[in-house]
Each structure stands twice: as C-alpha cells, then as structure tokens.
PABAGU-623034 format. One line per 2 residues: their letters; for each residue x negated, y negated, z negated of C-alpha. Coordinates in Angstrom, 1 decimal, always signed. Example, Ala and Ser with C-alpha at 12.3 -4.5 7.8 and 13.67 -1.06 7.14 Angstrom:
BEGIN
as) -12.3/+4.5/-7.8 ~ -13.7/+1.1/-7.1
This chain:
BEGIN
mi) -25.7/-190.9/-29.6 ~ -26.3/-187.6/-31.3
nr) -24.8/-185.0/-29.0 ~ -24.4/-181.2/-29.2
vl) -27.7/-180.5/-27.3 ~ -29.6/-182.2/-30.1
ir) -27.4/-180.7/-32.8 ~ -28.1/-177.2/-31.5
lk) -31.8/-177.8/-31.5 ~ -31.8/-179.2/-35.0
vv) -29.8/-176.3/-36.4 ~ -32.1/-173.7/-34.8
qi) -35.2/-175.5/-36.3 ~ -33.7/-175.9/-39.7
vy) -32.4/-172.3/-39.8 ~ -35.9/-171.1/-38.8
ay) -37.4/-173.2/-41.7 ~ -34.7/-171.8/-44.0
yk) -35.9/-168.3/-43.6 ~ -39.6/-169.1/-43.5
ns) -39.4/-171.2/-46.6 ~ -37.0/-169.3/-48.8
gk) -35.6/-171.0/-51.9 ~ -33.4/-173.7/-50.4
sl) -29.7/-173.5/-51.0 ~ -27.2/-173.7/-48.2
ka) -26.2/-177.2/-49.3 ~ -29.8/-178.4/-49.3
te) -30.3/-176.9/-45.9 ~ -27.1/-178.6/-44.6
de) -28.4/-181.9/-46.0 ~ -31.7/-181.3/-44.1
vf) -29.8/-180.9/-40.8 ~ -28.0/-184.2/-41.3
fs) -31.2/-186.0/-42.4 ~ -33.0/-184.7/-39.4
ls) -30.3/-185.9/-37.1 ~ -30.4/-189.4/-38.8
ka) -34.1/-189.5/-38.1 ~ -33.4/-188.9/-34.4
yd) -31.1/-192.0/-34.5 ~ -33.9/-194.0/-36.1
ly) -36.2/-192.9/-33.2 ~ -33.6/-194.2/-30.7
lh) -33.6/-197.7/-32.4 ~ -37.4/-197.7/-32.8
ll) -37.8/-197.0/-29.0 ~ -35.4/-199.8/-28.2
ll) -37.7/-202.1/-30.2 ~ -40.7/-201.1/-28.1
mp) -39.5/-203.3/-25.2 ~ -39.5/-206.6/-27.2
av) -42.8/-205.5/-28.8 ~ -44.5/-205.2/-25.4
th) -43.0/-208.5/-24.3 ~ -44.3/-210.2/-27.5
ya) -47.8/-208.8/-26.7 ~ -47.5/-210.3/-23.2
ed) -46.7/-213.7/-24.8 ~ -49.7/-213.5/-27.0
ri) -51.9/-212.6/-24.0 ~ -50.6/-215.6/-22.1
af) -51.3/-217.9/-25.1 ~ -54.8/-216.4/-25.5
ns) -55.6/-216.8/-21.8 ~ -54.7/-220.5/-21.9
tk) -57.5/-221.1/-24.5 ~ -60.3/-219.6/-22.5
lr) -63.4/-221.8/-22.1 ~ -62.8/-221.7/-18.3
pt) -59.2/-220.9/-17.7 ~ -58.1/-220.1/-14.2
es) -55.1/-221.7/-12.5 ~ -53.0/-218.7/-13.4
dl) -54.1/-218.9/-17.0 ~ -53.0/-222.5/-17.1
np) -49.8/-222.0/-15.1 ~ -48.7/-218.4/-15.8
nl) -45.7/-216.7/-14.2 ~ -43.4/-216.5/-17.2
kf) -40.7/-214.3/-15.6 ~ -41.7/-211.2/-17.5
vn) -41.8/-212.8/-21.0 ~ -38.6/-214.8/-20.3
nr) -36.7/-211.6/-19.4 ~ -33.1/-212.1/-20.5
fv) -32.4/-208.5/-21.2 ~ -35.3/-208.3/-23.7
aq) -34.2/-211.6/-25.2 ~ -30.9/-210.0/-25.9
lr) -32.5/-207.0/-27.4 ~ -34.5/-209.2/-29.7
cn) -31.5/-210.8/-31.2 ~ -29.3/-207.7/-31.2
eq) -27.6/-207.6/-34.6 ~ -27.9/-203.9/-35.2
ls) -31.5/-203.7/-34.1 ~ -32.4/-206.7/-36.2
kf) -31.0/-205.0/-39.3 ~ -32.8/-201.9/-38.5
ae) -36.1/-203.7/-38.0 ~ -35.7/-205.5/-41.3
ks) -35.2/-202.4/-43.4 ~ -37.5/-200.0/-41.4
kl) -41.0/-199.4/-42.6 ~ -42.0/-198.7/-39.0
nw) -43.2/-201.3/-36.6 ~ -45.1/-201.7/-33.3
vd) -47.5/-204.4/-34.6 ~ -49.8/-201.8/-36.1
hs) -50.3/-200.2/-32.6 ~ -51.7/-203.2/-30.7
df) -54.2/-201.1/-28.8 ~ -51.3/-198.9/-27.5
lr) -49.3/-202.0/-26.6 ~ -52.3/-203.5/-24.7
rl) -52.8/-200.3/-22.7 ~ -49.1/-200.0/-21.9
ld) -48.9/-203.6/-20.8 ~ -52.0/-203.1/-18.6
ti) -50.3/-200.1/-17.0 ~ -47.1/-202.0/-16.5
ea) -48.8/-205.1/-14.9 ~ -50.7/-202.8/-12.5
se) -47.5/-201.2/-11.3 ~ -45.8/-202.0/-8.0
ay) -42.5/-202.3/-9.7 ~ -43.8/-205.1/-12.0
ke) -45.6/-206.9/-9.1 ~ -42.5/-206.8/-6.9
ym) -40.4/-208.1/-9.9 ~ -42.8/-211.0/-10.6
as) -43.0/-212.0/-6.9 ~ -39.3/-211.8/-6.2
se) -37.2/-215.0/-5.9 ~ -34.3/-213.1/-7.3
ds) -33.5/-214.4/-10.8 ~ -30.7/-212.6/-12.5
ya) -29.8/-210.8/-15.7 ~ -29.2/-207.7/-13.7
dd) -32.8/-207.8/-12.3 ~ -34.2/-208.4/-15.7
re) -32.3/-205.3/-17.0 ~ -33.2/-203.2/-14.1
iw) -36.9/-203.8/-14.3 ~ -37.0/-202.5/-17.8
rk) -35.0/-199.4/-16.8 ~ -37.6/-198.7/-14.2
ly) -40.6/-199.5/-16.5 ~ -39.2/-197.4/-19.3
ks) -38.5/-194.4/-17.0 ~ -42.0/-194.7/-15.4
fv) -44.2/-195.4/-18.4 ~ -42.5/-194.5/-21.7
fd) -41.2/-191.1/-20.5 ~ -43.9/-188.5/-20.7
ne) -46.4/-190.9/-22.4 ~ -48.8/-188.7/-24.3
el) -50.3/-191.5/-26.3 ~ -46.9/-192.6/-27.4
da) -45.9/-189.1/-28.3 ~ -49.0/-188.8/-30.6
il) -48.1/-192.1/-32.3 ~ -44.5/-191.0/-32.9
ee) -45.7/-187.7/-34.3 ~ -47.8/-189.5/-36.8
qs) -44.9/-191.7/-37.8 ~ -42.4/-188.9/-38.4
ly) -42.7/-185.1/-38.2 ~ -39.0/-185.1/-37.4
wn) -39.6/-186.7/-34.0 ~ -41.8/-183.9/-32.5
dd) -39.1/-182.5/-30.4 ~ -36.6/-185.4/-30.2
kq) -38.1/-187.9/-27.8 ~ -37.2/-186.2/-24.5
iv) -33.5/-186.2/-25.5 ~ -33.6/-189.7/-27.1
dt) -35.3/-191.2/-24.0 ~ -32.1/-190.4/-22.0
fv) -30.0/-192.3/-24.6 ~ -32.3/-195.3/-24.4
lk) -31.9/-195.4/-20.6 ~ -28.2/-195.1/-21.0
ti) -28.2/-198.0/-23.4 ~ -30.2/-200.2/-21.0
kr) -27.6/-199.6/-18.3 ~ -24.7/-200.4/-20.7
fe) -26.0/-203.8/-21.7 ~ -24.0/-206.9/-20.6
es) -25.3/-210.4/-20.9 ~ -21.8/-211.6/-22.0
eg) -22.0/-209.4/-25.1 ~ -25.0/-211.4/-26.5
ag) -26.3/-210.4/-29.9 ~ -23.2/-208.4/-30.6
qq) -23.9/-205.9/-27.8 ~ -22.9/-202.5/-29.2
ll) -25.5/-199.8/-29.2 ~ -24.7/-196.1/-29.0
pe) -23.1/-195.0/-32.3 ~ -25.0/-192.4/-34.3
yk) -22.1/-189.9/-33.8 ~ -19.5/-190.1/-31.0
dl) -16.9/-189.0/-33.5 ~ -16.4/-186.9/-36.7
dd) -16.0/-183.7/-34.6 ~ -19.7/-183.6/-33.8
md) -20.6/-183.8/-37.5 ~ -18.1/-181.0/-38.2
ya) -19.6/-179.0/-35.4 ~ -23.1/-179.3/-36.9
rk) -21.8/-178.3/-40.4 ~ -19.8/-175.3/-39.2
ll) -22.6/-174.1/-36.8 ~ -25.2/-174.1/-39.6
rs) -22.9/-172.4/-42.2 ~ -21.8/-169.7/-39.8
ti) -25.3/-169.0/-38.6 ~ -26.5/-168.3/-42.1
an) -23.4/-166.9/-43.7 ~ -22.8/-164.3/-41.0
ae) -26.4/-163.5/-40.3 ~ -26.0/-159.7/-41.0
ey) -23.1/-159.4/-38.5 ~ -25.0/-161.3/-35.8
rs) -28.2/-159.3/-36.3 ~ -26.2/-156.1/-36.1
lm) -24.8/-157.2/-32.7 ~ -28.4/-157.9/-31.6
gg) -29.5/-154.4/-32.7 ~ -26.5/-152.8/-30.9
sa) -27.5/-154.5/-27.7 ~ -31.2/-154.0/-27.8
kn) -31.6/-150.9/-25.5 ~ -35.1/-149.5/-25.8
wd) -36.2/-152.5/-28.0 ~ -37.5/-152.2/-31.5
ts) -35.7/-155.1/-33.2 ~ -38.5/-155.4/-35.8
rf) -40.8/-156.6/-32.9 ~ -38.5/-159.4/-31.8
af) -40.1/-162.9/-32.0 ~ -38.5/-164.4/-35.1
md) -37.6/-167.6/-33.2 ~ -35.8/-165.5/-30.7
iv) -33.7/-163.9/-33.5 ~ -32.9/-167.3/-34.9
im) -31.9/-168.7/-31.5 ~ -29.6/-165.7/-30.8
qt) -28.2/-165.8/-34.3 ~ -27.3/-169.5/-33.8
al) -25.9/-168.8/-30.3 ~ -23.7/-166.0/-31.7
ae) -22.4/-168.3/-34.4 ~ -21.4/-170.8/-31.8
ll) -19.7/-168.1/-29.6 ~ -17.7/-166.7/-32.5
tf) -16.9/-169.9/-34.3 ~ -16.0/-172.4/-31.5
dd) -13.6/-170.9/-29.0 ~ -13.2/-174.2/-27.3
ip) -16.8/-174.0/-26.0 ~ -17.1/-171.8/-22.9
as) -19.4/-168.8/-23.4 ~ -21.4/-169.8/-20.3
vt) -22.2/-173.2/-21.7 ~ -23.4/-171.6/-25.0
ln) -25.6/-169.1/-23.2 ~ -27.2/-171.7/-21.0
ey) -27.9/-174.1/-23.9 ~ -29.6/-171.5/-26.1
ve) -31.6/-170.0/-23.2 ~ -32.9/-173.5/-22.6
ia) -34.0/-173.8/-26.2 ~ -35.7/-170.4/-25.9
ky) -37.5/-171.6/-22.8 ~ -39.1/-174.6/-24.6
ys) -39.4/-173.5/-28.2 ~ -40.3/-169.8/-28.2
tp) -42.6/-167.4/-26.3 ~ -43.1/-167.5/-22.5
ks) -40.9/-164.5/-22.0 ~ -38.2/-165.5/-24.5
ss) -35.8/-167.2/-22.2 ~ -35.3/-164.1/-20.0
fv) -35.2/-161.9/-23.1 ~ -32.6/-164.1/-24.9
ng) -30.6/-164.4/-21.7 ~ -30.4/-160.7/-21.2
ml) -29.6/-159.9/-24.8 ~ -26.9/-162.6/-25.1
dn) -25.4/-161.6/-21.8 ~ -25.0/-158.0/-23.0
iv) -23.5/-159.1/-26.3 ~ -21.0/-161.4/-24.6
kr) -19.8/-158.6/-22.3 ~ -19.3/-156.4/-25.4
lr) -17.5/-159.2/-27.3 ~ -15.2/-159.7/-24.3
ee) -14.4/-156.0/-24.1 ~ -13.5/-156.1/-27.8
gr) -11.3/-159.2/-27.2 ~ -13.3/-161.3/-29.7
ie) -14.1/-164.0/-27.1 ~ -12.6/-165.0/-23.8
C-alpha cells in the first residue's frame, strides 16, 4: 500500500523536523520515517473498519426503532438490504482486519455522533435510495454501493478529518492518499475469497523500503552539496530568504535525482513540485519548479544525470 508518493512526503516532513528539532541521530530519524509510514498503514486499516462501524450503527437504529411506543410500518418491517450488505459482512470477518481491531486502541464506537451524522447523510443520498429500492441483489451491487458512498461521503469529510487528527498526529497529511488505497481495496474484494481476502500489503516489496532508507540518508548526508547546487542556480535570489520548507523539498528532490538513476528526472520534478504546492507557501510550487528545472539542466550538461 505504501507507495513512493507517500514515502516522498514522509521523508520531506521528517527531514524538516530533523533540522527544526536538532539532536536526533540519523538512525533515530530513519526509525521515525518507518514508524510514520507504519502509522499510515494503520490509517488504511482503520478506515476500512469505518464501513462495518456505520453498518453496525444502522443495525442499532433499526433495533431501537422497533421498540418505539408507536412504531410505523417501516419500523416494524424495515428494509434490511443495507445492514445485510455482503461486502460489509466480508469486511467484518476479514482475518487481517479482525487482528488489527483486536490489538488496536482505536475504535469507532467512541464516535457515535459522527456515525449518526454520516449515516443520516448516507440515507438521504440518491445513491442509497436507489440501492435500497433496486430489485438487484448481488454481491457486486453490495460492493459498488460502498465504493460510491465512500467516495462521496468519506472523501473530503471535515468532521472525519478532525477526528483522525485527534487520534494521531501522523495522519494529518495521509488521508487523501490513503483514501485512494481504500477505494482500490473495495474494488479488489471478491466474495469467493471470504474471510481470507487479502488486503493491500504494507509494502509492495522490499525495494520501496530500501528507497525510503536511501532517500532519507542521501538527503541528510549530502545536504551541503545539494544546497550548493541550489545556491548556484538561484539567480538574483538571496538563498537565506528561501522558505525553509522549499529548501528541504529541493534538497530531497536532488537526493532522488542523484541517487536513483532509474527514476526519470521529469517524474521526480513533478512529484516534488506537487509537494511544494500543498505543503509550502502559495508561490513555492513555481519557485521550486524553476529552481529544480535549472539544476536539472546543469546536471545534464555535466553528465551527472540523463
């Protein structure tokens, strides 16, 4: 699940903290990168558990409605299609998720008000109403409705973002990326896999772990060289006035350019310009883009990169 987009962001954040909070060794900083990445994987599992949590709340609502003093016909004979959703039932018994839920100190039970509001929003949506009214009854439909609901109501949910920020400071910038992995997981589920359905692995392979380690080490170990390259390309700019986050972003980008010759320079530039766009000043993306572009041209002329 952890990809290089997330690794780049984590390395930039940890390198920034390394300089702002001096005193940590390189080994301790490296450990912090991998711990931060492991927390992103915890977020992935935690968000998968949100769907069974909403369903459980819907079950409780149905049970409560049936005990009203004057229950309606729908209270006594509710449409159970949503709570009997087969995709969610498979999530509930998933072996990996069950193990995570058992050992994790996090849960959704403590956020019943949020679950209520989320369920209210879901039940008011056209997608939900169409699903409940449809005569179609298949696992594929059960899976698809949750893909739609997740994309519509869990993405860009400010209340949820606030809850997650309270639960872990490591999750502040992870959710947008992790949401895409949750959607990918929903699409991958197959009814025939049952409780043994494989979730996305924490790392695709050992290469990504090696990439994270080398990127961090090169960024810090070769800082003087990379900052010299920045200074040599900063025409009419006083390097002491650069936003410090911009320096860290460019320093990490140069570490990637000069350490990983299998990654095209264009890919590296685009990725770090995107990081600057969202995590530095309003003008940083254009500044970082122009600076890195000049440095890449120079490095190519010197034959240091292709």
